[in-house]
N, C-alpha and C positions, 0 to 999 in steps of 0.2 A: 536700470534698464539695461540688457545684453542682448547682444545679436545672436540670434540663435539660427542651424541649417532646420529648413522645412525638408519635405518629398521634393526629389527628384527624378527625372524621366528622361528616357531615351526616345528616339526619332530614327526612323530610315531615311526618311530624305532628308539631309544638310538644311540647317535651318539660315536662313538669310535675312529677316526683321524678328524684332520682340520687343512691343509694346507694352506696360502695365495702365491699366483707365484709376485715374485720380478719382473716379467717382465708386468705384466698386470692383472688389477683389477678381479682376479678368485680366487674362494675359490674354493678347492678340499673339501668335504666331504666325510667320510666313515663310515658307520655303522656297529650294530654288526651281518647284514646278509650276511655280505661282498659286499654289494652295494655300488659301489663308484660314483660319481655326481660332476658335476661344476659347479660355480653357479657366473653372476656376481653382481655386487656392488648393482645392484637394487632387486639382487634373481631371476634375469632371470636366470630360468635353462637353462646351454649348452649340457649337454650330463648327461646320466645317463645308466653305465654299472651294467653287474649280478656280482655277484660271479661266478671264473672260477672254483671254484670247484662241486660237486654236492651236496655238503652239503651245510648247511649255516656255513661260515666260516668269522667269524669278521676281518674286515680291523684292523689290527696290528700299521701300519707306512706309513708315507709318505712320498717322499722327490723327490722336483721339480730341474730338469737341470736347474743351472743357467741363461739359455737362452731361456726357459720357454716354450719352445717345446715338452719336454719328463716328464713325471711324471712317479716314480716310486712306487709299492705299495707292501708291504709286506703283508700278512693275517697269522694271528693264525693258528697254526698248519699244515701250511704250508712250505714246504723246499723250494719254489721258489720266484723268485721278479717278477713281472710281471711290463715289460716297455709302457706306454701308449702313443700314438700321442695324443695330444690334439686339433689337426684340425680336425681331423675325427674319434678318439676314438678309433682307432685298436691297438692290440697288436703289437709293433714293436719287442719287447723280451721278451725270457724267460730267465730270469738268475735260473740255476739249482743251489741247493749248499747242501752238506751233512749233514746238520742240519739246524733247523730254527733260521732264522734272527732275534735276537732281538732289534738290531739298523741299522739302513742305512742312509747315508747323502748325498747328493752331493757335490763335492770339485771344484769348478775351478781353473785352472794354468794357468798363462798368458806364456802359450808355447806354439806356432802355429806349428799344423801339415806342413813338408815340402811336400808343395803339390806340387812345381816348381818340384820337382824330381818324379813325380809320371807319369811314363812312358807309363805306361799301356793305359793311353789317346788316345797315338799316337799308339798303335798297336791293341788292343781291340777294338773289336765293341762293340755298346751296346748291353744288355744281353735285349729281346726280351720281352714286356708285357704278363703275358698270360691270353689269352680272357677270360671273364666275362662268356659268356655261357657254358664254361667246367670247369673254376673253381669259380663259385661265392663268397666263401668264402674266397678267396685269395684277400681281397679288397688292400692290398698294393701293389701288381703287378700288378692293373690293370693299373694305370697311372701313370708318370712320371718314373724316369728312376730308375731301378732296383736297380742299387750299392749304390740309396739315400736310398731306403727304412728302411735300420736300423738309419734314421735320422741321420746320421754325419755328423754337418755342416761344408761344404769346405770355406766356407768363417767368419769363426768365427775366433778371436784373440786367443780362449783358448782351455786349453785342460781340460776335463770334465770325472772327476775319481768318482767312486758310491763308499764310504767305508761302508763297511758290516760287522756288528760285530754278531762273531761268538763264539761256545764255545771256549774261551783261544786262542781267534784270531780276528785281525781287521783286514780284507781284502780291498787293494784298487783296483777294476777293471776299465779298461782303458774301458769309455765309456761303464762300467756297460757289458762289455763283455767276458774279461779275466783279470785274477789279474796280477799287475804288483810291489805291492806291500804288505807284508804280514807281521803284526807287533804283536810280540805274547807276552799275555795279560794273566796275572795271572786270572785262572779259577776262582778264588775264587772273583772275581771284575768284576763287569759288565759297559761295555761303555757306558754311558749317552751322551755325546757328546762328539765332536773332533772337532779341528780347526787347517789347516796347516798352518804355515808361513815361504812363498819359502826366503824372505830374512834370513834366520837365517837357512834355511831347517829342521825346527823341526816340528813334529808332535806332537799336544799337545791334549790329554785327558782326561776329565773328568771322574773317577773311582770311583763305587761306592760300599763298600763292606760290612757287615755286621757290621764294628765297625768306619768306616770311610769314608769320603768323600776327594777323592784328587784330583792332577792334575799332569798329566806326562808325561814331556817330552820329548821324543824321537827324537835323532842325526840321521837324514835320508843323510847325506852330499855326502855318498856312493850314493843313488839313484839319488842326484840331479844332483850328476857331471855326470850320465851316463845318462840324459835327453834327450840328442843328440842322443844315439843311439837308445834309447825307441821310438824316433820320428820319428824315419827313419825309425822303423819298425809297424810304428802304422798305416798308411795307407796300407800298402798292408795286414797287419792281419783283418783289420775293413771289407777290400771289400772281403777275402777271409771268412768269417763268413757271408758276405751276402753272397758269392755266393752257400757257404754250405749251409744254407737252402733256396735260390732258387731254388739249386736243387732237393735238397730235399721235397719242394713243387711238382716241375713237377713228380718225381716219384710218389709222394701221389695219383696224378691225372690220373695218367699211371694206378693204381694198382686201384683207384675208379670208373672208366671207365670200366675197363676190365672184373670189378669184375660185373658189372653191367651187360653185357652180358653175362658173363659165366655165371651169379646166373640164369638168366631168362631159357637158354637154360638146365642146370642143373634141375631148378626145372620142367620141362615138362620132361624132359627125367625119372629123380625120382619119379616122381607120376605113369606114367607109369609101371616103373615097378615092386615100392610096388602094384600095381592097378592088374596086370594081375596074373592068377591063373595057366597059361603052365609055365613047367620047362625050363631051358635052360634063358642064359642073353640075355638083349636088344639086346646087339652087333648083338648075333644068328638071332635075329628076322630078321633084316634088313639086314645079310648078304644071308639068305634066299629067301628074296625080290630081293637081289639084282640078284641073280640068277635065282631061276622062274620068275622072275618078278610078283607074285602076293602075298600080305600078307598074314598074319593071322589074324583070324577073330579078334584077339585083336587088333594087330598092325592098320588094316584097322580103327576098331573104333575111335584107339587113332588120328591118322592121320586125321580123315576124321572130327572129332567132335572136339577132342582136340585142337590137332593143327593148323587145318584148313588151305587151302589155302594163305588166307590171313595173319592169323599168320604165314605160311612159310616164306612168303617174307617178312614180318616186319622182321623178326629174323634175316633174309640173310641180307637187307639192310642194320641194326642194327649193328649185326658183322663184315660187311666190310667198313663203315663208325666208326668203335671201330679201325682197322684198319688201316686205313687211317689217323685217328685222333693221335696215335702212333707213327706212321712213321713221322706226322709231328712235334710231343713234342718230338721224340727224334732229327730229322734232324736239328728243328729249334731252340729247349729250350736247349735238355738237353746236346748237343755237348758242344756249348757255353759256360754253363754251366760250364763243365769240365773243356772244354782247358780254362777259365778265372779261375779256382782253380790251374789249372798245372802252368799259366803264375806266380799269387801272389804267388804259393809258392814255386818256381825256384827263387822269390825277393827275397823270405825271408831267402831262402837259400845263397843264394848269400853273404846276410849281414852276416849269420851267422858263413858262412864258413871264410869271412876274420876276424873273433876275433879269435885270433889263443889259445885263453885258451878255446874256448867251443868246442871242437870236436863232442863231443856228443852229444849237442843240436842240430849243424849242421847235425849229421847222421838221427836223431830221422826227420829230415825234410823231410833228401831224401828219409825216409822209407814212409812216406806221399805220396811223388811224383810218386815212384814205384805204391804205391796203387791208385794212383789217375789215371797214366795209365792204369792198370790193368781195372778200372770201364769204361773206354773211350773204352780199345777194349772190354770189355764184351757188354756194349752198342750197339757199331758196329756188332757185332756177333748177336747181337739179333735184329735186324736191317733187319740183312739178313735172318733171320729166319722168319720173320715176312711177307718180300716180298714173299719169297717161298711160305712161309703157305696159304697165300692168293691168290693167284694166282694159286697156283695148286690145294694141300690138301682140303682146305675151301670151296673154290669156285665149282670147280666140286662135290663135294659130295651134298651141298645144290642147284645145279644146277639139280642134279639128283633125291633128295629128292623132291623139288619143282615139276618137271614133274611129277613124282608119285604122289602128292597130286594132282595135278590137273588132271591126268588120270582120278582118284578114284573120283572126284566128277564132270566129264563128263564139264570140264569147258575147253575152248580153249586152246591149249599149244604154247605160242611163237615159232618161229622159231629158235631162239638164244639155246630155253631151249630142246626143243626135240632134236636138234642133240647132240648127245652124241657118240667120237671117242671111237674104241676099244681101244685107248692110255688111254681114261679117266675114265674107268673101274676099272682096277688095281687100280688107284688111291686111287680110292673110296672106294673099298674095304679095303685098307692097311688104310684109315682114319676110317673106325667101325670098324677093328682088334686093333686100337691104342687109339679110345676115347671112345667108346661105350660099353666097357667091366667094369661093375658096381663093386665096392666094397659093400657086404653087411654085415650088423649089426645089432645085434638084442637089442633091449631092454624090461628089464621086466617094463610090466603097471600093472595098476587091472584086465586090460581088457586081458590076457597075455602077448604073445611076440609081440613086437610092431615092422615090419621089416622096416628097414631104407637104400635103397641105395644112393651111394654117385659114381658122376662120375667124371673124370680127364680129363678134355682137357687141358692139361697141356704145349705142343710143345712151345706156347708163353707164355701162362700163367707163368709156372716153372720158367722164368725169372723175373719175379715180387714178389717170394714167400722168404719167409728167410729160405729157404732148398737147400741143394743141389741138381744141378739138375739133373733128374732122366733120362731125355734124349736128352744126350750130342751132340751139331754142330759137326755133321761128315764128313762136305764137307772138300774139298783142301783148304787149310792153306797156301796159297803161302806164307805169310810173317815167320809161324813156323815153315816151311820146309827148309828154308834158314837158318833161326837160329840156327835149328839140323843139318846142313850140315857146316856151319862157325862156331865153336865152339870160335874164336876171338871176335866176334862180341858181344859174354854176357860180356866180358871185358870191354867192350862201357859204360860209366857212365850212358847216359842218351837213351839207347837201353831195352825194354821190352819185357817179354814174354807172352802171355798172360795167363789168369788162364780158364783151362777146365772143373773143378770140381764145382764150385760156381756162385751162381743165383746173377742176377745184382743188387738186392737190399741187397741180402748179402754182397756183396764186399762194396757196396756205406756204409750202417751202419756201418761197422765194419770202413771203412774210416772215417766215422762221428764219431765215436767213438775216435779215434785214435785222429784224429786233437782235438778235446774236450779236450783228458787227456794231448797229447803234450803242445799243447799251455795256460796248466795251470799254467804251469813253467816255459815257454820257453823267458820271460823276466822278470822274477820275482827277486825281491829283499827281501830278510829277514833281519826284525830289531827286537832286542831282547835288548839292552844296553837302562835303565833309564839313559838319562842325567841330567834331575833332578827332582825334586819329591816335591811337595806343598800339605799338608795337609791342606785342608779346616778347617775339622770339625770333630773331633775325635769320636762327639755322632752319632748315627745313627738315631735319628730324625731328618731325614730330609725327606720335602716332597715334594718339586721342585729345580730343579736345570738347571742351561743355563751356555752356552761358545760361547761366538766369539771372532775374531777376529775382529778389526775395524782399518782399517790402517794398522798400526803396532806395536798396542798395543793389546794385549789377556786380555778379561773381562771377568770373570766369576760371577753368582752370584748363592745363596743358602739362602732357606728359611728354618728355624728351627722353628718346632713345638714348643718347650719348652720355647721360649722367644718370638714367633710374630715376627722376625726378619728378617731383609734381610742382608747378608752379601755381599758386593761386592768385588771383588781382579783384580788388574790388574797388566800385567805385559809386561814391554816395550820390542820390541825383541833387541832396543840397549842398554839395561843392565837385561835379562833375569833373573840374580840373585837378584834382587832386586824385592820384593813384597811389593805394595800398597794394602791398604785396606780398606774400612771404612764399618759402620755397623748402618743400619737405624731401626728407629721402629716408628709406625704410632698411634696417639694418637686423641683424639675425647673430646671437651671440655663438662661436663656435665650441663644439663640444672639447673640454680636456684643452685650453686655450681662452686669453684673455682678448684675443683678435675680433675684429668686427666683419659681417661679409654683409655687403650690401643686397640686398633683394630686389627682383626686377617689378617693374610697374606695369601690368599687362592693360589694364585700362583705372579711369579716371572720372566721376562725376559727380556737378554739386547734387548735392541734398540740402536743404534748406539753407541753415548757416552752417554747412558743413559740407565736407569732402568724403565720399567714399570709393575706396579703391579696391581694385582686386591684384594680388600682389603673387608670383611667381618664385615659391620659394623649392628649394632640395625635395623632390619628391611631396610636397605638400603643398597643398593654396594657400592664400590668405586672405580674408573680407575685413579690409578696416573703415571703419567711418572714423574720421578729425572731424572736431567740433571747432570751429573759426572762431568761434564767439567766447572762447575758455579763458580765463582769466592770465593763466599764463604764458599763454600765445603774442597776447598783446605786445610785449617790448619788444617781440622779433617781428613785427609787422614795418615793412621798409615803406614811407612816404616818400613819394616823390610828385614830380609837378606833370601836368601830361605833355609830353612832349614829344611832337613825330616821328626825330630823330630819338629817340631812346629806345632800346632794345630793352625791355625787363630780364628776359630770359638771359641772355648775352652777357649781363652785369650781375650777373650771382655770383656770389662770392663766399657767401655763407650760407647753411639750408638749416634747417633747424631736422635733427635729426631722431627717428624714432625707433625705437630698439621693440621688436616685435618678441622677443624673450619676455621684458618686461610686462609687455602686453599681456602675452597669455600669462605670466602668476597674479596680474591686477595690481600694479604698481603706480602703472600709468591711470592720469585722469581725465587729458583731453582726448582721450582714443580710447575706442574699443574694437576687442578681434575676434573673428570665429574661422576655424582651421578645416578642412574639408583634403580629401584627397582627390585628385582628380588632376586632367592634364589641364594645359595654359588658357587663361580665360581669355576669348574673342570678343564677347561682348559682354554689357553689364548695363540693365536697364534699372532704374531707383521709380517708385512712385513715391513722392514726398507725402504726398495726401492718404497715401495707405500704409508706410511706412514700409514697405514691403524690394526687395529686390528680387533681379534675377538674371542668373550667368549661363552663360552660353560656354559651352567647353566640348572635348573629345570632337574634334575635327568638326565642331558646328553641329552634332546629335545628340546632345544632353544639356539640357537644362535643369537648375538647383534653384531653389525657392529660397529665402531668407528672410527673416525679422528682423527690423533692426532695430527696435524697440520690444524686446519681450518681456516676459520678467522673468527675474531670477531663481535658479532651480541647484537642487541639489547634485553635486558633484558627481555623483553617479549616475543620475539622470543626464548630464551635460557629457559624459562619456558613453554613455551608449548612444547620445543619438547625434554626436559626431561621428562615429565609428556606423552611422545607418547608413547602408545602401539599397537604394531601390532599383527593381530591374523591371518594371514596365516599361515596354517599348511602343510606341504610338509609329501606325506605319501609314501613316498618313506622307 
């Protein structure tokens, strides 16, 4: 097996991050504009996503979920992490954080969610998809199961945690949704790599400060011993989060559709109010028309020329369709989502209540249950208001108005419009009085005072605002009356009273915030004790570092600028108190001389049981892979006890020197090399599973692929391959 250079590609915009997928031959590339692109090994572009921020915000970091289905992306100056579905490029989830995350990494645990005990599959109907016609932007709810929109795999044997480092903390989020483990870190140190060992129940962190580079091992025995409890809560909590976002999307669709029809009505009425010269309100004009059967000259001009009979009919039909749509959304989607939330909350409540030592957490879940029940009752109240409003008030007003406009335009009047009963006229008058009385404000401009009229048709719309209800539902509520007359019912744990003052949107926003707040610590375990500490180097002159768990061994590597050397350490899980270390230096033979010249190490990463290094020579770059398990290196590994006061980098006196010239001629056995002409490599990313490497160079505007385990070819073919230059440039 040899190293082989593959194709390269140029970019117009500087690249700020690149990551290989371990499941597919896919490379994610982020640039300084915040754009995220996905490329195949042949440089075929799969998709490109723009920056989620209104202003250009460079991609800071990326991490692939171990199953390859989701990629997490962070951006500089943004405090949230975006999770994207690889197949569709849709946003699966957005993890909001209190501060900017400077590091993140997906970690897989060999623990499976207990899906056999998920009884919701037996009792809960699947949540219906949202129609594309009314929610075209919510693509994740168009097809497939809504409950799986978060891309939580039900058939995967692993549990996926997203490790996120912020100021003073390293938090592990279950499927990037809620934290289950928090490790306190000295604020003077920053996390650069994380590795987790289930066998020893240890989390290893590679930390950098101004003084040193260290590996801290944290004892997480309590967390791993509580893993059965965590797994028992994982399924209902993940489904609860999916339901919360689904319900939030349904309510937002209702808000958008109501604002469309409400905005059209308000725009026409506001224009008439601002243009008319007579005193009095718009409501007075319509009431005079209702009483005397003849509109004023200004109202006549508005009805005939601005509103028109066709416009009035379209407005009536549009409003009627919106009412019908909102009823369908409440009955078919909102109720189902809220009932599923209630079911999952009750499941979580049962689990938490069974834990005798956590009564406060159980009480907080019960508070969420009460709030969910209030939202359900408020949604039912809104449904009753819509049914009454569209069947009586709204229908009667537009029936009367449409007849007036047709009569003024001398157009034939349909029988169903012309037949207005005496009972309907008071309904029309009430509608005009309650909805067509404008609020007038004045704005100072260069041309003088500008009059602005605003109408509030809120009997239905008020339920979709973030304000208290201005017109409370006054119909007889048999349930509320029953609770008032039987005080003993209030003592029942799962009987809830309706909320009369708040709107539907108000109640749900409060519920959503409470759930996010409560579940940020419902299953969180805090760790602050350092089990052991390894100081790799006391000098701050460290340009590159990496840390990985390879089977039962932790490998770390770091590059020292002052010596152009690579220090590699390994700690076995069977004996974590013993540290083995080895240091490498790379040299090249000078022409016409026996002297050796040192070669600068640009980047170094751990690749399985090897270290992959990018070297900068004179006019040429080299990619070298050194096999750390090679027999010829065994005697060079130095064994030391784990002592926090010892610095392995500072105590280096002997290096394993590797001659690049001998690697080129094929005489070295523990390393392999490929050379290519380019500027210094600024980033190097390796996929251990796919045996691929990607090197970024040329002022962060060019990327080259390498096959780390290619089949050997003829020398002529190798020479032709090494001199190959691909001039394709991506314009992102």
